[in-house]
N, C-alpha and C positions, 0 to 999 in steps of 0.2 A: 326807778323803773319807768320806761316809756309806755304810756298808755296809747295804743294805736286806735282807740275808738274815735279820737278826734282826728278826722281826716282833713280838716281845713287847715292846711299849713300856710305859713306866711309865704307869699310869692317872692322868690329871690331871683336875682339875675343869674345869668349863666355862671355856674360854679366850676371853676377850673379844677378845684380839689376833687369834686365828684367825677369829672371827666378823667383825671389822672387815675383815680382809683378804679374806674370802670376799665380803663385801658390796661391796668395791671393784669386783668384776666386774659388779655389778648397777647401778652408777652410770649408765652410758649409757642405761639403760632405766627410770630413775625415773619418767619420764612415763607409761609403760605401767603400772608398778606403782601409781602414784597413781590412774590410771583404774580399775585393778582394786580398789583400796581403796574408791574412791567407789562402785563397783558393789556392793561388799560391804556398805556402809552401807545401800544400797537393799534388798539381799537380807535383811539383818538386820531392817530395819524391817518388811518384808513378813512375815517369819516371826513377829515379835512381834505383829503385828496379828491374825493368825489366831485365837488363843485368845479375844481380845476379841470378834471377830465371832461366834464360836460361843456365847460367854457371852451376848452381846446377843440372839442368836437364841433361846436358851433362855428368858431372862427376859422379853423383850419380845413374842415371837411364839409359840414352842412352848408356853410356860407362860402364855400370855396370857389363858386363861380365868379365871385367878385375879385377877379385877377386880371392883371395886365399881361397880354401875350405879345411876344415879338414874332413878326411874320418872317421866319427864317427856317431854313432846312437844317436839321441837326439830328444826331443819332437819337435824341430824346424827344424830338418834336413829333406831332401827330397831325393828321389831315382831317379837317372838317369842312364839308361843302367845297372841297377843292382847294382850300387854303391850308398851308403848312404853318402850324402854330406851335410856339414853345413858351411855357410859363416863364415870365421874366419880371418878378416883383421888384427886383433891385435895379431894373433898367440897365442890364449888362450890355445889351445891344442898343446903344443910344441912337444910332443913325439909321435904324430900319423902321419901317411902318409898324404901327402897333394895332392890336385888335382888342376889343372889349366885349364882354357878355353883359347884357342888360335883361331885366325882367319887366314885362309889361303886357297888358291884355291877356294875362294868365298864360303867357308863353315866355320862353327864353329866346333872345335874338342875339346874333353875332353882328358886331359893327367892325368891319375891317378898314384898313388904310387910314388910321388915325395918327395924328402927331401926339407927342407927349403932353402938350398943353391941352389938346382936345380930350385926351384920356382923363386928365385931372378935372376938366370941366364936367365931363360925364359923371365922374365920381362924386363931385359936389352936388350934382342934380339928384343922384341916388340917395344922398343923405337927407334930401327933403327940402332943399332951398327952392327948387322949382320942379316942374313935372315935364316929362317928355311929351312932345307933340308928334303923334304918329300920322303919317299920310300914306295913302295907297295910290300909286300911279302905274297904270298899265300892268297890274298884277304884281307889282313890287312894293315892298314896305320901306318907307323912308321916315327919318326923324329930322326935325329942325333943331339946329344947334347954332346959336349966334348968327342967324340969318343964312346958314349954310345947311344944305340937305345931305344926309348920310344914308347910304343904303344899309338896310337892316335885313339880315337873312334869318328867317325862322329856323330854329334848331329842332330836329326830330328826336324821338326817343333814342334811336340808335346813335345820333350825334352826341347826346348827353352822356350815354354810356362810355363812348370813346373819350369825350372831354373830361369826364369825372371818374375815370377808371381808378386813378390813384386815391381820389376822395373816398370812393366806395371801399377800397382796400383799407385805407386809414381808419374810416369809420367802423369797419368790422373789427379791426385790431383794438381800437379804443373801447368798443362795446364789450369785447371779450375781457379786456383789462378791467373795465368797470364791474363786470360780473365777478371776476376773480377778487376784486376788492370787496364786493358785497359778501361773497362766500367766506373770504378770510375774516371779515369782521364778525360774521355769524359764528364761525368756528371759535375764534378767540373769545367772543362773548359767552358762548356756551361753556367753554372751559373755565372762564373766569367766574361765571355764576356757580358752577359746581364747587369750585374752590371756596368761594365765599360762603355758600350754604353749608359746606362741610365744616369749615372752621367755626362758623356761627353756631351750628348745632353742638359742636364739641365744647365751645365756651359756655353756652347756656346749660349744657349737661353738667358741667363742673359747678356752675353757680347754683343750680338747683340742688345738687348734692350738698354743697356747702351750707345753703340755707336750711335744708331739711336736717342735716347733721347738727347744725347750731340750735335749731328749734328743739331738738331732742335733749339738749343740755340744759335748757331753761327750766326753772323751777315751776312747780304747780301754781304758785302765786301769780306767775306771769299769765298763765292760761285762765286763771280766775278773772283777770282784768281785761283780757283781749279776746274778742270773738274769733271763733275758728274760721269763719268765712273770710275775714280780712287776712288771716295768716295764709289761707289757701290762695288768696289773690297774689300774695307776695311770690309764691312758688310758681304760679301759673301765668296770670296776666302780666305781672310786672317783669318777670324774666323774659316773656315773649316780646315785650316792648324793648328790652335791652337787645334781644336778638335782632330786631329791626335795625338797631343802631349799628351793630357789627356787620350785618349783611347789606344794608342799603345806604348807610352813611359813611362808615369809616373809610372804605376804599373809593366808593363812587364820588365822594367829596373831591378826591384827587382828580378823578376823571373830569368833573365839571370845571375844576380850576385849570387843568391842562387844556380843556376844550376852549374855555374863554380866552386864555392866553394865545392859543393857536389861532383862533378866529381873528383876534385883534391883529396878530402878526400878518396873517394872510390878507386881511382887508387893507392894511397899510401897504403891503407888497403890491397889491393890485392897483390901488389908487389912493395916494396920501390925502389929497384934498377932499375927495368924496368920503373917506374914512373919518376925517376930522369933523365933517359936517354931521355925519350920523352919530358920532360919539357925543354930540351935544345932548342927546337924550339920556346918557348914562347917569348923570347926577340925579335926574328925576327917578330913574329906576332904583338907584341905591336908596334914595329917601323913602320911596314907597315900600321897599323891602324891609328896611329897618323899622318903619312904622308897623308893618304887618307883624314882624317878629315880636315887638313889644306887646301887641294886642293878643297874639297867639299864646304867649307864655301863660297868662292867667287862666285862659280857657282850658289849656291842657292840664294844668294842675287840678282844676275843678272836675274835669272828666275822670281823671285817675282816682280822685278821692271818692266820687259818687259811684263809680264802678265798683270800688272796693266795698262801699257801704251796701250796695244792692246784693253783692255776693254774700256778705255776712248775713243779711236778712234771709236770703234764700237758704243758706246752709242751716240756719237756726230753725226756720219754720218748716222746711222739708223734713228735717229730723223729728220735729215735734208735730207732724201733721196729724197724728192720731189724737193728740190732745185738742188740736184745733177743731177736728171733726166731732169729737165727743161733746165739746161744749158749744158746737154750732157757731164758731167764730169765723167762718169762711168770709162773710161779708166784711167784717171789721178788718181782718187781716188783708183782704183784697184792697181796702181803702188805704191801709198803711203802705202796702207795696206800691199802690198807684201813685202815692205822693213821692216815694223815693224814685220810682220810675220816671215820674214827671220831671223831677229835678235833673235826672240824668239826660232826659230828652231835651230839656231846655238848654243845658250846657252843650250838648251835641249840636243843637240847632244854632247856637251862637258860633260854634266852630264852622258850621256849614255856611252861615251868612258871611263870616269873615273870609272864607275861601271864595264865596260867591262874589264878593267885592274885589278881592285881590286879583283873581284871575282875569276878569274883564278889564281891569285897569292895565294889567300887563299886556293884554291883547290889544288894547287901544294904543298903548305906547309902541307896541310892535308895528301896528299899522301906520302910526305917525312916522316911525323910522323908515318903514318901507316906502312911504310916499316921498320922503326926503331923498332916499336913494334913487327911486325911479325918476323923480323930477329932475334932480341935478344930474344924475347919470344919463338920463335920456337926452338932455341938452348937450352933454359931452359927446354922446354918440352922433347926434345931428351935426355937431361941429367937426366931427372926424377925429377928435382927440381920444376917443374911447371906442373900443370895439363892442359889438353886441355880446359876444361870448364872454368878455371880461365883465360887462354889466350883469349878465345872467349869473355868473359865478359870484359876483359881489352880492347880488340879491339873495342868493342861496346862503351866503355867510351871514347876512343880516337875519335870515330866518333861523339859522342854527344858533346865532348869538343869544336868542331869547330862550332856547330850550334849556341850556345849563342854568340860566338865571331862575327859570321856573323850578327846575329840579333842586337847585340850591335852597330855594324858599321851602319846598316841600321836605327836603332833607333836614332843614332846620326845625320844621315841625316835628319830624320823627325824633330829632335830637332833643327837643323840648320834652316830648313824651318820655323818652328814655331817661332824661335827667330826673323827671318827676318820679319815674319808676325806680331808678337807681337810688334816689334819696330815701325812698321807703324801704328798699331792700337793705341798704347800708344801716338805716336806723335799726332794723331788726338784727342785722349781724353785729351791730355795736352794742346791742342789749346784753349787758353782763348778767350771767346767771346769779340769782340771789344767793345761791348756795354754791360755793366753789371748793374744790379739793385743795389740800396743801400741795406744794411743789414736790414734796417727798412724803407721801402718805405712808402710814404704817401698813406693812404687808401682812395680811391675815388670811391666808388661803383656806385655813380651817379654823373653826371655832367650836367651843363647847356648848355655847348657848346661854350663858349667864347674862341676865339683863338687870341693869340698875338705873333707876331715875333718882338723881340727887337734887333736891330743892329746885325743881324745874318750874320756871315761869314762862308762859307763852301767850302771845296775842297776835291775831291776824292783822290788826291795825292798831297803831298807837299803843295806848295802855288799857285797851279794852280786854282785860285778861280773861283768857279761856281756861288756862290752868294756873293755879296759884300755889306755889311752893309744894309741888307734888313730889313725894319720895316713896319708893318701894323697890323691892328686890325680887327677882324671879330666878330661881336656881335652874341649872340645866335639866331638861326633861320634865319640868313642872308645867302644869296647865293652870293659867291664871285667867279669871274672867273679870270683866269690868261691867258694872251695872250702874244705872242712874237714869235720871230723867233726861229728856232731850235737851241738848245744849250743856250737859254736865261736863263734857270734855273727853268722852270715851274714844271717839274716832280720832280726835286730835292726838291722843297718846300714840295710837297706832301709826298715824302719819309722821309723827316726830321720830319714832323709832326707825322708820325707813328713810328719814331725813328728807322728806318731801318739803318740809318747812324747817326753818332754823329757829331754835329757842332763843329767848332774850336773856334768860338767867339760868344758872344751874348747869348740870352735866347729865348726859345720857351715856352709860357705859355698857359695852358688850365684852364680856370676859375681862373686865377691868380696864378696857381701853376706851377712851372717849371717841364716840363715833365721828366727831369732827376731824379726828386724825386719820380716819380711814377714807379710802376712795369710795365715792358713792356707788360706783359699779360693783366693787367687791362687797360692800356692805349689803346691797340689795340682792346680790347673788346668794347670800346666806338666808334671805327672808322670802318665805312664800306667802303671798297675800291673796286671800279669797274674799271677794266683796259680794255684797247683796246684789248689785247691778253688774251682771256678767257681761263683758264685752267680747264678742266673737268677731273675727275678721273674715272677709271674703276669702274663700279658699275651699278646703275640705276638712274633714274631721281630724285627720293626721296633722295637717299643718297648724291647726288651732291648738293642738296639744303640744306639738313640738316647737311651735313658733320659729321655725327655720333654724333651730339649734342643731347643727350637724352631729354633735356628739350623742344626741338622743336617737337611738335606733328605733326602727319600727317595732322591734320586739319589746323595747322599754315602753313605747307608747301603748301597746296592747296590754302589757302587764299593769301599767298604771291605771288604765281604764277598767281592767278586771278588779283591781284592788278597791276601787271606789264604786264598783257595781255599775259602771257606765257601759261596760261591754254588752250587757244584756239588751239594751235598746239600740246600740250601734250595729250589732250584727243583724238586727231586723230591718235596717235601712237598705234600700236597693243597692247603694254603692258601698255599704258598710264603712270602712275607714276612709274610703275615697269618695264618700258621699259629699256633693257640693254643699257648702255653707254660704248662704247669702249674707248680705250686710247685716251686722249685729245679730246674726243667727235667727233671722225672722221666721224660718221654717221649723224651728225647734221650740219646745215648751220651756217655761222658766226652769222647771226641775231638770230637764235634760241639759240646758245650758249650764246650770250650776254643777251638775255632775262632771261635765267636760272641764269646768274650771278646777275642780278637785283633781282630775286626772292630769291636767296641765301642771298644777303645783307639785304633785307627787313626782312627775317625770323629771322635774328640775332638782328634786331631792334637796330641799333647803333644810337648814338646821333649826330655823325658827319659823313657826307657823303663825299666821295672823288670820283669824276668822272674824270678819266684820259683818255681823248679821247674815252670815253665809247660808243659813238654813231658813231665813225668813220667808222666802217665796216658794218653798218646797212643800208640796202636799204631804199629808201624813204618811201615805204609802211610800212615797219616794224617800222621805226622811228616814223611815225605818230601813230602807235599802242601804243608806249611806252611813248609818250609825256605826256598824262594825268596820266599815272602811275607814271612818274617821279615827276609830280606836287604833287601828293599825297605822294610820297615817301619823298620828300624834306620838306613837311609841318611840321613845328615844329622842324626841324633839321637844324643844321649848315652845309652848303654845300660848298665845294670847287670844282671848275670845271676847267679843262684844256681842251681847244678845239681849233682846227685850224679853224673850220667852225664857223665864227662869228655869223651866224644865230642862233646857238644853245645857245648863251649866251646873247642875246640882252636884255632878261628880268631879268638878274642878278641884284642884289641890287648894287653891286660894281664890277668894272672891273679894274684889276691891270695889267698894261703893263710893261713887263720886257724886258730889253735890256742889253745884256752882263753882266747879273748877278745883275743888279741894277733896282730898281723901278723907272721908268721914268714918268709914268702917272697913275692917279687914277680918278675914277668917274664912272657914269653909261654910258650907250650906247650913249645917246644924248649929254651928257656933253663932252664926249671924241671926238665925231664927231665935236662939235663946236670948240674944241681946235685945230683941224686940225694938229695934231702931228703924232706920230707913229701909233696910233690906226686908225686914219683917213686914213693914207696911206695904212695900211693893208686892211681896208675896201674897199678902192678904187681898190686895186689889185684884190680882190675877186669878186667884183660885177660890176666893170666897165671895 
């Protein structure tokens, strides 16, 4: 049996087996995941298009004045300042004068009547090799170029509108296209998020059901050794960590891989040499990411374990807050909680510091890469081998390149957390019940109620025997009481009959059939157990009697309550049978809770009744109310009773006296008194 109290597990590397097992839960939803991946391809493509659109807008439209014009009259030419101009970037009209637009003194100027060589010289000047020398003579603007002066004509706003009419139209179209790309990405991202959240919640829903269903099959010995708080953590915090993996990692991992590959392809497509220079930083990025991954693994394991520990502490001490306050232990318990809380805080701080180092390093590497791209790319622009628009697009891809790397690192952290959580969940799911049914158990839908213990030996641990060679027989309809000092084994007999624990030696028979050959569910359906400590669930009176068993009608619920005299106090409640019941029945008295447990047992109509100190917490008046109800309840049923107050068992058919795990005396009340043995001494202690 795995003891979950030790939360400090050995830190292991990525476990492919855990991942495969986690992905098994996603199999029924592969269709949805495939659709999400398809949408991610679309989203990635739209994100990769955006820098190209901006670069095209810069080169073709925003920077469109940088154009060679032939001075010819054509159907597509336009007139500026009396000159007929036609855009001619390919020098189709080789033998005609050229014109060029330049920018200087915060204005645009037209230089007409240029040769092709002079156009090229002006282009080189614009790239930054030299600067234009402007002169003003007789109200006209001139520039000096290779010792020759050229007339420059200032362009007015109306001239620029005519000159760049196509640029304005093209820029408007590309802006609308950019907007459509953004909206398309937004829509696809919204749909993809809905799909992932839907499938993630369905998967976690199934995992929670499986975990809770499995926990219900585990034997009581498991719960004796494992705190409830840690088990609650398995069903809540750990499953939520898995949900993060399904919704944030499983599909988005593909997105970031697609994005990285797409960015690399686009960068190489734009400029191979510049791409190879910026790729020099990639080995450093990979090394830093792997180092971070190794450091993050241990931290995540620590956080999961300490979070589970703090939940267990809270669950235990909030439930026992009454005892804490009665004994004025608030300060001591605060110190204990503070120590656990401090451990969790320290682990979380280590995680924060780790991220605090990793992110700046990645940002530094991003800036180094950006400097390389700007420096080398800027020189290429100045040489004329690279356009400004292409450089801008390249810089955008450099910025995008680091986003998926950052996300991959964070997704790995989520994956580490999910692996730690899945490891604990699967440890719980792999916990085999200490008591298991046969593959083909004996079917006993009805029983008579005969009980027989044959040479039963039992110990909770090792050979520390609680019961030693215990044998007795109870006939159908008889009432048998067990008495003895604390630790004699009375309650253990009742637990063994319901098969909450497994015996080491001997046999326990019901109607001559070994209970180990019966299914636990069917066995317990024949047994009604009423304990001293009654547990009531949050809900109402009816739900606590019926326990959501549909075959038990409201009429049966009320009849059962009337039988045990619980109806008298229920009808006085404001909501009567619909009266809300808080956790553990905090608003009801001990006697009222016990009466409800009697009504609950009667409603299920068991053939065997077990009363374990069931009247110990009931006042004298309430006890008198239920005595006749108990007589009716026990009629025709086999009843086993454990009671310290001998007055409650004097009318039992048989009384079995236990001492140190052995049967020492048997008989009815009068017979045992005549023997003047252990029972007689107990009777003397209580009444004389």
